N, C-alpha and C positions, 0 to 999 in steps of 0.2 A: 279128375278134378284134384288139383294139388292143395294141400292144406299149408297154411302158414306156420311153420314149425318154430320160427324165431320168436323167442319170448323177450319181452321188455325186462331190462336189468333193473332190479329194484334199488340198487345203490349206485346207479349211474349219476356221476356228478355233471352239473350243468357247466357249460364252457364259461370260462372267465370272460367278463366284459370289461372293457376300458372304461373306468369311472369318469374320465374327462369327456367321454362322448356320450354318456347317457342322456336321453332326451333329444338327441339329434337324429334326424333321419338321413338315410343315404343320399335322398335327393338335396337336402340342404348342404351336405358336405361336398357334393359333386358340382354344385352351382359355381360356374366361373364368374357370375355377375358379382360376387361378393369380393372379388379381387380387383384392386384399383390399377395395379401394374405388376407385370412379371419381375421387373428389375427394382422396384421401390423397396427401400429398407433392406436391401441384400448386402449392401455395401460394394457392389460392383459398379463399376463405371463402364458405360457402353463403349466408349472410345476414349483414348488418352486425350488430356488437355491440349489444345492447340496453341495456347498462349499462357503466360505467367499469370495473367489476371484471371484466366478461366480456371487455372489450377487452384488459385487462392479462393475463388468462388466455391469450388468443390470442398475445400478444408473448412470454409464457413458453414457450409450445410451439413457436411458429414464429418465423423470422426476419423478422417484420413490424415496421416502424418505428412507434414510437408517434407519434400525430398532435402536430405542433407547437402548433396553435392549440387554445384552450379554447372555441371557439365551437361550440355544438351545431349540427349540419347537419340536424337534423330526422329523419334516418334512425333515431336510436335510439328515437324515439317512434312510430314507424309500427307499426301493429296489423294482424294478419292478419285478413282478413275471414272470417267463418264462413259455410260454404256448407251448404244443406240439400239433400242429394242423395237423400233417401227419396221 
């Protein structure tokens, strides 16, 4: 029969805790139901604006600077490919 020879350290410091997270459980922090959208309020646009009016709508909603140049960069005319998955 082996004996437990390890002794508890009397001066062991407790691990530091993040004071912002005190009172929250892991279950609460891991719940995905609390998130409205993965892209919301990130400043990311899922796809480039397709028209000038759509670009202006984005700048009305978000603090996105309006482009300085008037040259089209070709992104506005991209079309999505149709896929036949049947």
